[in-house]
SETOR-431164 format. One record per residue (C-alpha): residue number from 1; x, y, z. Coordinates in steps of 0.1 Angstrom, whole numbers. Example, Ala and Ser with C-alpha at 12.3 -4.5 7.8 and 13.67 -1.06 7.14 Angstrom:
<vexpa><n>1</n><east>123</east><north>-45</north><up>78</up></vexpa>
<vexpa><n>2</n><east>137</east><north>-11</north><up>71</up></vexpa>
END
This chain:
<vexpa><n>1</n><east>-72</east><north>62</north><up>-212</up></vexpa>
<vexpa><n>2</n><east>-96</east><north>58</north><up>-183</up></vexpa>
<vexpa><n>3</n><east>-91</east><north>77</north><up>-151</up></vexpa>
<vexpa><n>4</n><east>-65</east><north>63</north><up>-127</up></vexpa>
<vexpa><n>5</n><east>-84</east><north>77</north><up>-98</up></vexpa>
<vexpa><n>6</n><east>-106</east><north>45</north><up>-99</up></vexpa>
<vexpa><n>7</n><east>-88</east><north>26</north><up>-72</up></vexpa>
<vexpa><n>8</n><east>-91</east><north>-11</north><up>-63</up></vexpa>
<vexpa><n>9</n><east>-125</east><north>-22</north><up>-50</up></vexpa>
<vexpa><n>10</n><east>-109</east><north>-35</north><up>-18</up></vexpa>
<vexpa><n>11</n><east>-93</east><north>-2</north><up>-10</up></vexpa>
<vexpa><n>12</n><east>-127</east><north>15</north><up>-11</up></vexpa>
<vexpa><n>13</n><east>-141</east><north>0</north><up>21</up></vexpa>
<vexpa><n>14</n><east>-178</east><north>-1</north><up>18</up></vexpa>
<vexpa><n>15</n><east>-184</east><north>30</north><up>38</up></vexpa>
<vexpa><n>16</n><east>-195</east><north>65</north><up>27</up></vexpa>
<vexpa><n>17</n><east>-194</east><north>97</north><up>47</up></vexpa>
<vexpa><n>18</n><east>-227</east><north>111</north><up>59</up></vexpa>
<vexpa><n>19</n><east>-236</east><north>146</north><up>48</up></vexpa>
<vexpa><n>20</n><east>-268</east><north>164</north><up>52</up></vexpa>
<vexpa><n>21</n><east>-296</east><north>152</north><up>29</up></vexpa>
<vexpa><n>22</n><east>-319</east><north>123</north><up>35</up></vexpa>
<vexpa><n>23</n><east>-338</east><north>95</north><up>17</up></vexpa>
<vexpa><n>24</n><east>-369</east><north>76</north><up>26</up></vexpa>
<vexpa><n>25</n><east>-359</east><north>45</north><up>46</up></vexpa>
<vexpa><n>26</n><east>-394</east><north>30</north><up>50</up></vexpa>
<vexpa><n>27</n><east>-398</east><north>20</north><up>13</up></vexpa>
<vexpa><n>28</n><east>-370</east><north>-5</north><up>10</up></vexpa>
<vexpa><n>29</n><east>-385</east><north>-23</north><up>-20</up></vexpa>
<vexpa><n>30</n><east>-378</east><north>-17</north><up>-57</up></vexpa>
<vexpa><n>31</n><east>-347</east><north>-14</north><up>-78</up></vexpa>
<vexpa><n>32</n><east>-321</east><north>13</north><up>-70</up></vexpa>
<vexpa><n>33</n><east>-299</east><north>6</north><up>-101</up></vexpa>
<vexpa><n>34</n><east>-295</east><north>-17</north><up>-130</up></vexpa>
<vexpa><n>35</n><east>-263</east><north>-26</north><up>-149</up></vexpa>
<vexpa><n>36</n><east>-255</east><north>-49</north><up>-178</up></vexpa>
<vexpa><n>37</n><east>-267</east><north>-84</north><up>-167</up></vexpa>
<vexpa><n>38</n><east>-281</east><north>-74</north><up>-133</up></vexpa>
<vexpa><n>39</n><east>-298</east><north>-51</north><up>-108</up></vexpa>
<vexpa><n>40</n><east>-293</east><north>-38</north><up>-73</up></vexpa>
<vexpa><n>41</n><east>-324</east><north>-35</north><up>-51</up></vexpa>
<vexpa><n>42</n><east>-329</east><north>-8</north><up>-25</up></vexpa>
<vexpa><n>43</n><east>-329</east><north>-36</north><up>1</up></vexpa>
<vexpa><n>44</n><east>-294</east><north>-46</north><up>-11</up></vexpa>
<vexpa><n>45</n><east>-282</east><north>-12</north><up>-4</up></vexpa>
<vexpa><n>46</n><east>-297</east><north>-9</north><up>31</up></vexpa>
<vexpa><n>47</n><east>-280</east><north>-42</north><up>40</up></vexpa>
<vexpa><n>48</n><east>-247</east><north>-23</north><up>38</up></vexpa>
<vexpa><n>49</n><east>-258</east><north>7</north><up>57</up></vexpa>
<vexpa><n>50</n><east>-256</east><north>5</north><up>96</up></vexpa>
<vexpa><n>51</n><east>-288</east><north>23</north><up>105</up></vexpa>
<vexpa><n>52</n><east>-316</east><north>16</north><up>130</up></vexpa>
<vexpa><n>53</n><east>-343</east><north>-7</north><up>114</up></vexpa>
<vexpa><n>54</n><east>-371</east><north>17</north><up>124</up></vexpa>
<vexpa><n>55</n><east>-353</east><north>48</north><up>110</up></vexpa>
<vexpa><n>56</n><east>-377</east><north>70</north><up>90</up></vexpa>
<vexpa><n>57</n><east>-349</east><north>85</north><up>69</up></vexpa>
<vexpa><n>58</n><east>-313</east><north>77</north><up>59</up></vexpa>
<vexpa><n>59</n><east>-287</east><north>101</north><up>46</up></vexpa>
<vexpa><n>60</n><east>-290</east><north>103</north><up>8</up></vexpa>
<vexpa><n>61</n><east>-253</east><north>109</north><up>3</up></vexpa>
<vexpa><n>62</n><east>-246</east><north>78</north><up>23</up></vexpa>
<vexpa><n>63</n><east>-271</east><north>59</north><up>3</up></vexpa>
<vexpa><n>64</n><east>-255</east><north>71</north><up>-30</up></vexpa>
<vexpa><n>65</n><east>-220</east><north>63</north><up>-18</up></vexpa>
<vexpa><n>66</n><east>-230</east><north>28</north><up>-8</up></vexpa>
<vexpa><n>67</n><east>-249</east><north>23</north><up>-41</up></vexpa>
<vexpa><n>68</n><east>-218</east><north>33</north><up>-59</up></vexpa>
<vexpa><n>69</n><east>-197</east><north>8</north><up>-42</up></vexpa>
<vexpa><n>70</n><east>-223</east><north>-20</north><up>-48</up></vexpa>
<vexpa><n>71</n><east>-224</east><north>-11</north><up>-85</up></vexpa>
<vexpa><n>72</n><east>-186</east><north>-13</north><up>-86</up></vexpa>
<vexpa><n>73</n><east>-186</east><north>-46</north><up>-68</up></vexpa>
<vexpa><n>74</n><east>-212</east><north>-62</north><up>-90</up></vexpa>
<vexpa><n>75</n><east>-196</east><north>-52</north><up>-122</up></vexpa>
<vexpa><n>76</n><east>-162</east><north>-61</north><up>-109</up></vexpa>
<vexpa><n>77</n><east>-172</east><north>-96</north><up>-99</up></vexpa>
<vexpa><n>78</n><east>-190</east><north>-102</north><up>-132</up></vexpa>
<vexpa><n>79</n><east>-161</east><north>-90</north><up>-152</up></vexpa>
<vexpa><n>80</n><east>-136</east><north>-111</north><up>-132</up></vexpa>
<vexpa><n>81</n><east>-156</east><north>-143</north><up>-139</up></vexpa>
<vexpa><n>82</n><east>-162</east><north>-134</north><up>-176</up></vexpa>
<vexpa><n>83</n><east>-126</east><north>-123</north><up>-184</up></vexpa>
<vexpa><n>84</n><east>-106</east><north>-146</north><up>-162</up></vexpa>
<vexpa><n>85</n><east>-130</east><north>-172</north><up>-148</up></vexpa>
<vexpa><n>86</n><east>-122</east><north>-159</north><up>-113</up></vexpa>
<vexpa><n>87</n><east>-148</east><north>-163</north><up>-85</up></vexpa>
<vexpa><n>88</n><east>-144</east><north>-160</north><up>-48</up></vexpa>
<vexpa><n>89</n><east>-132</east><north>-192</north><up>-32</up></vexpa>
<vexpa><n>90</n><east>-151</east><north>-199</north><up>0</up></vexpa>
<vexpa><n>91</n><east>-119</east><north>-209</north><up>20</up></vexpa>
<vexpa><n>92</n><east>-101</east><north>-177</north><up>9</up></vexpa>
<vexpa><n>93</n><east>-131</east><north>-156</north><up>17</up></vexpa>
<vexpa><n>94</n><east>-132</east><north>-173</north><up>52</up></vexpa>
<vexpa><n>95</n><east>-95</east><north>-166</north><up>57</up></vexpa>
<vexpa><n>96</n><east>-99</east><north>-129</north><up>46</up></vexpa>
<vexpa><n>97</n><east>-129</east><north>-124</north><up>68</up></vexpa>
<vexpa><n>98</n><east>-110</east><north>-137</north><up>98</up></vexpa>
<vexpa><n>99</n><east>-80</east><north>-113</north><up>91</up></vexpa>
<vexpa><n>100</n><east>-104</east><north>-84</north><up>86</up></vexpa>
<vexpa><n>101</n><east>-123</east><north>-92</north><up>118</up></vexpa>
<vexpa><n>102</n><east>-91</east><north>-96</north><up>138</up></vexpa>
<vexpa><n>103</n><east>-81</east><north>-61</north><up>125</up></vexpa>
<vexpa><n>104</n><east>-113</east><north>-42</north><up>133</up></vexpa>
<vexpa><n>105</n><east>-117</east><north>-58</north><up>167</up></vexpa>
<vexpa><n>106</n><east>-81</east><north>-53</north><up>177</up></vexpa>
<vexpa><n>107</n><east>-74</east><north>-90</north><up>181</up></vexpa>
<vexpa><n>108</n><east>-108</east><north>-96</north><up>198</up></vexpa>
<vexpa><n>109</n><east>-104</east><north>-69</north><up>224</up></vexpa>
<vexpa><n>110</n><east>-135</east><north>-50</north><up>210</up></vexpa>
<vexpa><n>111</n><east>-169</east><north>-66</north><up>205</up></vexpa>
<vexpa><n>112</n><east>-177</east><north>-72</north><up>169</up></vexpa>
<vexpa><n>113</n><east>-210</east><north>-52</north><up>170</up></vexpa>
<vexpa><n>114</n><east>-191</east><north>-22</north><up>184</up></vexpa>
<vexpa><n>115</n><east>-163</east><north>-25</north><up>159</up></vexpa>
<vexpa><n>116</n><east>-188</east><north>-27</north><up>131</up></vexpa>
<vexpa><n>117</n><east>-206</east><north>4</north><up>143</up></vexpa>
<vexpa><n>118</n><east>-172</east><north>22</north><up>148</up></vexpa>
<vexpa><n>119</n><east>-161</east><north>14</north><up>112</up></vexpa>
<vexpa><n>120</n><east>-195</east><north>21</north><up>96</up></vexpa>
<vexpa><n>121</n><east>-199</east><north>-16</north><up>85</up></vexpa>
<vexpa><n>122</n><east>-224</east><north>-43</north><up>87</up></vexpa>
<vexpa><n>123</n><east>-218</east><north>-80</north><up>87</up></vexpa>
<vexpa><n>124</n><east>-230</east><north>-81</north><up>51</up></vexpa>
<vexpa><n>125</n><east>-205</east><north>-55</north><up>41</up></vexpa>
<vexpa><n>126</n><east>-177</east><north>-72</north><up>60</up></vexpa>
<vexpa><n>127</n><east>-184</east><north>-104</north><up>41</up></vexpa>
<vexpa><n>128</n><east>-184</east><north>-84</north><up>8</up></vexpa>
<vexpa><n>129</n><east>-150</east><north>-69</north><up>15</up></vexpa>
<vexpa><n>130</n><east>-136</east><north>-104</north><up>22</up></vexpa>
<vexpa><n>131</n><east>-151</east><north>-116</north><up>-10</up></vexpa>
<vexpa><n>132</n><east>-138</east><north>-86</north><up>-30</up></vexpa>
<vexpa><n>133</n><east>-103</east><north>-92</north><up>-17</up></vexpa>
<vexpa><n>134</n><east>-103</east><north>-128</north><up>-28</up></vexpa>
<vexpa><n>135</n><east>-114</east><north>-118</north><up>-63</up></vexpa>
<vexpa><n>136</n><east>-90</east><north>-88</north><up>-64</up></vexpa>
<vexpa><n>137</n><east>-60</east><north>-109</north><up>-56</up></vexpa>
<vexpa><n>138</n><east>-68</east><north>-135</north><up>-83</up></vexpa>
<vexpa><n>139</n><east>-75</east><north>-108</north><up>-109</up></vexpa>
<vexpa><n>140</n><east>-43</east><north>-90</north><up>-100</up></vexpa>
<vexpa><n>141</n><east>-23</east><north>-123</north><up>-106</up></vexpa>
<vexpa><n>142</n><east>-41</east><north>-127</north><up>-140</up></vexpa>
<vexpa><n>143</n><east>-34</east><north>-92</north><up>-151</up></vexpa>
<vexpa><n>144</n><east>4</east><north>-95</north><up>-142</up></vexpa>
<vexpa><n>145</n><east>6</east><north>-128</north><up>-161</up></vexpa>
<vexpa><n>146</n><east>-5</east><north>-108</north><up>-193</up></vexpa>
<vexpa><n>147</n><east>24</east><north>-85</north><up>-190</up></vexpa>
<vexpa><n>148</n><east>58</east><north>-90</north><up>-208</up></vexpa>
<vexpa><n>149</n><east>89</east><north>-94</north><up>-187</up></vexpa>
<vexpa><n>150</n><east>104</east><north>-60</north><up>-177</up></vexpa>
<vexpa><n>151</n><east>134</east><north>-46</north><up>-197</up></vexpa>
<vexpa><n>152</n><east>167</east><north>-58</north><up>-186</up></vexpa>
<vexpa><n>153</n><east>182</east><north>-23</north><up>-184</up></vexpa>
<vexpa><n>154</n><east>152</east><north>-11</north><up>-164</up></vexpa>
<vexpa><n>155</n><east>155</east><north>-39</north><up>-139</up></vexpa>
<vexpa><n>156</n><east>193</east><north>-32</north><up>-134</up></vexpa>
<vexpa><n>157</n><east>185</east><north>4</north><up>-128</up></vexpa>
<vexpa><n>158</n><east>160</east><north>-5</north><up>-102</up></vexpa>
<vexpa><n>159</n><east>186</east><north>-29</north><up>-86</up></vexpa>
<vexpa><n>160</n><east>212</east><north>-1</north><up>-84</up></vexpa>
<vexpa><n>161</n><east>185</east><north>22</north><up>-69</up></vexpa>
<vexpa><n>162</n><east>176</east><north>-4</north><up>-42</up></vexpa>
<vexpa><n>163</n><east>211</east><north>-13</north><up>-31</up></vexpa>
<vexpa><n>164</n><east>209</east><north>10</north><up>-2</up></vexpa>
<vexpa><n>165</n><east>178</east><north>-9</north><up>12</up></vexpa>
<vexpa><n>166</n><east>187</east><north>-44</north><up>2</up></vexpa>
<vexpa><n>167</n><east>224</east><north>-45</north><up>15</up></vexpa>
<vexpa><n>168</n><east>233</east><north>-50</north><up>51</up></vexpa>
<vexpa><n>169</n><east>264</east><north>-33</north><up>65</up></vexpa>
<vexpa><n>170</n><east>281</east><north>-35</north><up>99</up></vexpa>
<vexpa><n>171</n><east>300</east><north>-3</north><up>105</up></vexpa>
<vexpa><n>172</n><east>317</east><north>21</north><up>129</up></vexpa>
<vexpa><n>173</n><east>325</east><north>58</north><up>126</up></vexpa>
<vexpa><n>174</n><east>343</east><north>86</north><up>142</up></vexpa>
<vexpa><n>175</n><east>325</east><north>120</north><up>140</up></vexpa>
<vexpa><n>176</n><east>345</east><north>152</north><up>144</up></vexpa>
<vexpa><n>177</n><east>338</east><north>188</north><up>137</up></vexpa>
<vexpa><n>178</n><east>366</east><north>196</north><up>111</up></vexpa>
<vexpa><n>179</n><east>381</east><north>181</north><up>80</up></vexpa>
<vexpa><n>180</n><east>415</east><north>184</north><up>94</up></vexpa>
<vexpa><n>181</n><east>405</east><north>164</north><up>125</up></vexpa>
<vexpa><n>182</n><east>389</east><north>138</north><up>103</up></vexpa>
<vexpa><n>183</n><east>422</east><north>135</north><up>82</up></vexpa>
<vexpa><n>184</n><east>442</east><north>131</north><up>114</up></vexpa>
<vexpa><n>185</n><east>419</east><north>104</north><up>126</up></vexpa>
<vexpa><n>186</n><east>419</east><north>85</north><up>93</up></vexpa>
<vexpa><n>187</n><east>457</east><north>86</north><up>92</up></vexpa>
<vexpa><n>188</n><east>459</east><north>71</north><up>126</up></vexpa>
<vexpa><n>189</n><east>434</east><north>44</north><up>116</up></vexpa>
<vexpa><n>190</n><east>452</east><north>35</north><up>84</up></vexpa>
<vexpa><n>191</n><east>485</east><north>34</north><up>104</up></vexpa>
<vexpa><n>192</n><east>470</east><north>5</north><up>125</up></vexpa>
<vexpa><n>193</n><east>456</east><north>21</north><up>156</up></vexpa>
<vexpa><n>194</n><east>424</east><north>3</north><up>169</up></vexpa>
<vexpa><n>195</n><east>393</east><north>20</north><up>153</up></vexpa>
<vexpa><n>196</n><east>371</east><north>15</north><up>183</up></vexpa>
<vexpa><n>197</n><east>396</east><north>30</north><up>207</up></vexpa>
<vexpa><n>198</n><east>401</east><north>59</north><up>183</up></vexpa>
<vexpa><n>199</n><east>364</east><north>65</north><up>183</up></vexpa>
<vexpa><n>200</n><east>362</east><north>65</north><up>221</up></vexpa>
<vexpa><n>201</n><east>390</east><north>90</north><up>221</up></vexpa>
<vexpa><n>202</n><east>380</east><north>113</north><up>193</up></vexpa>
<vexpa><n>203</n><east>343</east><north>110</north><up>182</up></vexpa>
<vexpa><n>204</n><east>318</east><north>136</north><up>192</up></vexpa>
<vexpa><n>205</n><east>289</east><north>115</north><up>182</up></vexpa>
<vexpa><n>206</n><east>266</east><north>95</north><up>205</up></vexpa>
<vexpa><n>207</n><east>281</east><north>63</north><up>194</up></vexpa>
<vexpa><n>208</n><east>317</east><north>74</north><up>204</up></vexpa>
<vexpa><n>209</n><east>316</east><north>58</north><up>240</up></vexpa>
<vexpa><n>210</n><east>306</east><north>25</north><up>222</up></vexpa>
<vexpa><n>211</n><east>336</east><north>26</north><up>199</up></vexpa>
<vexpa><n>212</n><east>316</east><north>43</north><up>172</up></vexpa>
<vexpa><n>213</n><east>296</east><north>11</north><up>168</up></vexpa>
<vexpa><n>214</n><east>266</east><north>17</north><up>144</up></vexpa>
<vexpa><n>215</n><east>254</east><north>-18</north><up>144</up></vexpa>
<vexpa><n>216</n><east>243</east><north>-37</north><up>113</up></vexpa>
<vexpa><n>217</n><east>215</east><north>-28</north><up>90</up></vexpa>
<vexpa><n>218</n><east>205</east><north>-13</north><up>56</up></vexpa>
<vexpa><n>219</n><east>226</east><north>18</north><up>46</up></vexpa>
<vexpa><n>220</n><east>194</east><north>35</north><up>36</up></vexpa>
<vexpa><n>221</n><east>189</east><north>42</north><up>72</up></vexpa>
<vexpa><n>222</n><east>218</east><north>67</north><up>72</up></vexpa>
<vexpa><n>223</n><east>219</east><north>102</north><up>57</up></vexpa>
<vexpa><n>224</n><east>226</east><north>100</north><up>19</up></vexpa>
<vexpa><n>225</n><east>263</east><north>109</north><up>19</up></vexpa>
<vexpa><n>226</n><east>271</east><north>85</north><up>46</up></vexpa>
<vexpa><n>227</n><east>249</east><north>57</north><up>30</up></vexpa>
<vexpa><n>228</n><east>266</east><north>59</north><up>-2</up></vexpa>
<vexpa><n>229</n><east>300</east><north>59</north><up>14</up></vexpa>
<vexpa><n>230</n><east>293</east><north>27</north><up>33</up></vexpa>
<vexpa><n>231</n><east>279</east><north>9</north><up>3</up></vexpa>
<vexpa><n>232</n><east>310</east><north>18</north><up>-17</up></vexpa>
<vexpa><n>233</n><east>335</east><north>10</north><up>11</up></vexpa>
<vexpa><n>234</n><east>357</east><north>-20</north><up>12</up></vexpa>
<vexpa><n>235</n><east>353</east><north>-40</north><up>44</up></vexpa>
<vexpa><n>236</n><east>382</east><north>-36</north><up>68</up></vexpa>
<vexpa><n>237</n><east>395</east><north>-4</north><up>52</up></vexpa>
<vexpa><n>238</n><east>389</east><north>29</north><up>69</up></vexpa>
<vexpa><n>239</n><east>377</east><north>57</north><up>47</up></vexpa>
<vexpa><n>240</n><east>370</east><north>94</north><up>49</up></vexpa>
<vexpa><n>241</n><east>366</east><north>122</north><up>55</up></vexpa>
<vexpa><n>242</n><east>329</east><north>121</north><up>46</up></vexpa>
<vexpa><n>243</n><east>310</east><north>153</north><up>52</up></vexpa>
<vexpa><n>244</n><east>274</east><north>152</north><up>63</up></vexpa>
<vexpa><n>245</n><east>251</east><north>176</north><up>81</up></vexpa>
<vexpa><n>246</n><east>265</east><north>163</north><up>113</up></vexpa>
<vexpa><n>247</n><east>302</east><north>170</north><up>106</up></vexpa>
<vexpa><n>248</n><east>330</east><north>150</north><up>92</up></vexpa>
<vexpa><n>249</n><east>332</east><north>112</north><up>94</up></vexpa>
<vexpa><n>250</n><east>358</east><north>85</north><up>93</up></vexpa>
<vexpa><n>251</n><east>341</east><north>52</north><up>86</up></vexpa>
<vexpa><n>252</n><east>351</east><north>16</north><up>91</up></vexpa>
<vexpa><n>253</n><east>328</east><north>-10</north><up>74</up></vexpa>
<vexpa><n>254</n><east>334</east><north>-43</north><up>93</up></vexpa>
<vexpa><n>255</n><east>313</east><north>-64</north><up>70</up></vexpa>
<vexpa><n>256</n><east>290</east><north>-60</north><up>41</up></vexpa>
<vexpa><n>257</n><east>264</east><north>-83</north><up>24</up></vexpa>
<vexpa><n>258</n><east>251</east><north>-71</north><up>-10</up></vexpa>
<vexpa><n>259</n><east>229</east><north>-94</north><up>-30</up></vexpa>
<vexpa><n>260</n><east>239</east><north>-97</north><up>-66</up></vexpa>
<vexpa><n>261</n><east>216</east><north>-87</north><up>-94</up></vexpa>
<vexpa><n>262</n><east>211</east><north>-123</north><up>-104</up></vexpa>
<vexpa><n>263</n><east>203</east><north>-132</north><up>-67</up></vexpa>
<vexpa><n>264</n><east>178</east><north>-103</north><up>-67</up></vexpa>
<vexpa><n>265</n><east>163</east><north>-108</north><up>-102</up></vexpa>
<vexpa><n>266</n><east>132</east><north>-126</north><up>-93</up></vexpa>
<vexpa><n>267</n><east>122</east><north>-101</north><up>-66</up></vexpa>
<vexpa><n>268</n><east>131</east><north>-72</north><up>-89</up></vexpa>
<vexpa><n>269</n><east>109</east><north>-85</north><up>-117</up></vexpa>
<vexpa><n>270</n><east>80</east><north>-91</north><up>-93</up></vexpa>
<vexpa><n>271</n><east>85</east><north>-55</north><up>-80</up></vexpa>
<vexpa><n>272</n><east>82</east><north>-42</north><up>-115</up></vexpa>
<vexpa><n>273</n><east>51</east><north>-61</north><up>-123</up></vexpa>
<vexpa><n>274</n><east>34</east><north>-55</north><up>-90</up></vexpa>
<vexpa><n>275</n><east>41</east><north>-17</north><up>-94</up></vexpa>
<vexpa><n>276</n><east>19</east><north>-18</north><up>-126</up></vexpa>
<vexpa><n>277</n><east>-9</east><north>-38</north><up>-113</up></vexpa>
<vexpa><n>278</n><east>-29</east><north>-9</north><up>-98</up></vexpa>
<vexpa><n>279</n><east>-27</east><north>9</north><up>-132</up></vexpa>
<vexpa><n>280</n><east>-36</east><north>-24</north><up>-151</up></vexpa>
<vexpa><n>281</n><east>-65</east><north>-30</north><up>-127</up></vexpa>
<vexpa><n>282</n><east>-79</east><north>5</north><up>-129</up></vexpa>
<vexpa><n>283</n><east>-77</east><north>6</north><up>-166</up></vexpa>
<vexpa><n>284</n><east>-93</east><north>-28</north><up>-169</up></vexpa>
<vexpa><n>285</n><east>-121</east><north>-20</north><up>-144</up></vexpa>
<vexpa><n>286</n><east>-126</east><north>15</north><up>-160</up></vexpa>
<vexpa><n>287</n><east>-132</east><north>-2</north><up>-194</up></vexpa>
<vexpa><n>288</n><east>-158</east><north>-26</north><up>-177</up></vexpa>
<vexpa><n>289</n><east>-175</east><north>3</north><up>-160</up></vexpa>
<vexpa><n>290</n><east>-178</east><north>23</north><up>-192</up></vexpa>
<vexpa><n>291</n><east>-195</east><north>-7</north><up>-208</up></vexpa>
<vexpa><n>292</n><east>-218</east><north>-16</north><up>-180</up></vexpa>
<vexpa><n>293</n><east>-247</east><north>5</north><up>-190</up></vexpa>
<vexpa><n>294</n><east>-255</east><north>16</north><up>-155</up></vexpa>
<vexpa><n>295</n><east>-289</east><north>32</north><up>-149</up></vexpa>
<vexpa><n>296</n><east>-298</east><north>47</north><up>-114</up></vexpa>
<vexpa><n>297</n><east>-334</east><north>54</north><up>-104</up></vexpa>
<vexpa><n>298</n><east>-335</east><north>92</north><up>-103</up></vexpa>
<vexpa><n>299</n><east>-349</east><north>93</north><up>-68</up></vexpa>
<vexpa><n>300</n><east>-315</east><north>79</north><up>-56</up></vexpa>
<vexpa><n>301</n><east>-293</east><north>101</north><up>-78</up></vexpa>
<vexpa><n>302</n><east>-276</east><north>98</north><up>-113</up></vexpa>
<vexpa><n>303</n><east>-247</east><north>79</north><up>-126</up></vexpa>
<vexpa><n>304</n><east>-215</east><north>95</north><up>-139</up></vexpa>
<vexpa><n>305</n><east>-181</east><north>82</north><up>-151</up></vexpa>
<vexpa><n>306</n><east>-164</east><north>115</north><up>-149</up></vexpa>
<vexpa><n>307</n><east>-140</east><north>120</north><up>-131</up></vexpa>
<vexpa><n>308</n><east>-147</east><north>85</north><up>-118</up></vexpa>
<vexpa><n>309</n><east>-176</east><north>62</north><up>-116</up></vexpa>
<vexpa><n>310</n><east>-201</east><north>73</north><up>-89</up></vexpa>
<vexpa><n>311</n><east>-237</east><north>79</north><up>-81</up></vexpa>
<vexpa><n>312</n><east>-243</east><north>116</north><up>-77</up></vexpa>
<vexpa><n>313</n><east>-269</east><north>122</north><up>-49</up></vexpa>
<vexpa><n>314</n><east>-302</east><north>139</north><up>-59</up></vexpa>
<vexpa><n>315</n><east>-300</east><north>176</north><up>-56</up></vexpa>
<vexpa><n>316</n><east>-262</east><north>177</north><up>-58</up></vexpa>
END
C-alpha cells in the first residue's frame, strides 16, 4: 500500500520552508522536471516563489519544495481528468479564490501584496490553490461514489458513540460533597419539593444560585459520568447520586431531544464515507505518482517516492 503520509494537494499550501542552500536565479530557462505527458520549466517554478526579480540566488531547498508541489499538482490534475473527467470549473475556481483571499487578507484588512508576502505566496500560486481545491472536491466525490455503503452494524455503533454530541438536553443539578447528602437531596426531590429551590438551598456548585440550571446543549460538554447519566435519564424524573470529580450530583433532565438512528442515517453514512476519503485519495494519488515516471534535472535535485513523493535538494 502506498504511504498515507501523502496528504491532499490542497492541504499542502504551495509554500516551502527556506533552509540554507542556494540555486542560480538568473538562468530561469530550461526544464526543471518531466513527468508522464508533460514537463515543468524553471520559469514555472519561479512563478510560485515570492523572490525579488533581480535576485542572484534563490534557496535550493525552497526551489525543490516548490518543484515537488508543482509535480504533485500536474500529475494530480492530469489523473483527475483521465480517471474521472474532472477539470477545474472556472466559476468554482473564482469562488475558491475569493474565499482564500478573504482568509489571508483577514477580510480585506490586510493589503493583498502584504498577505501574499506574509504567507509565502504569489498570485500564481494563489490561483493554483483555488484550482486544486476545485479539482480535489470533485475527485473526492468521485472516490466516495466508488465505495460500497457502510455496514449496518458499524453505522449503528457510530450512532451510539455520537449520541452524546447529537442529542440536546436541558438539565439542572444539585452538587454536594457526600453521597449521603446527595441521597437526602434526591429523596426530597422525589417527594415533590421544587428542584430549583433545592438547588438554591443545597448545591455547592456555581449554578446553585440559579437553581442548578445548566442550560441546554449536547451532553458531550459534561464530564463523562455526568454526560452518560443525562443521556440515560427520563425527563422530569430526578436521578442520582452520580459521582464525578466534582462531587455527588442529583440531576433533573427537564427535556431531551435525541435523533433516532433512522433520522441520523444519512449523516452517519456520509460521515463514514468522508472519513475514508483522505485514505482513498492518498492511495489513488500515490498510485498515480508511482506511475508518473518523474525525472528531475540533477542541478535541481533528485526525485524520490520514499517515504513520500518529493524532490530532494542537491547535496542533501
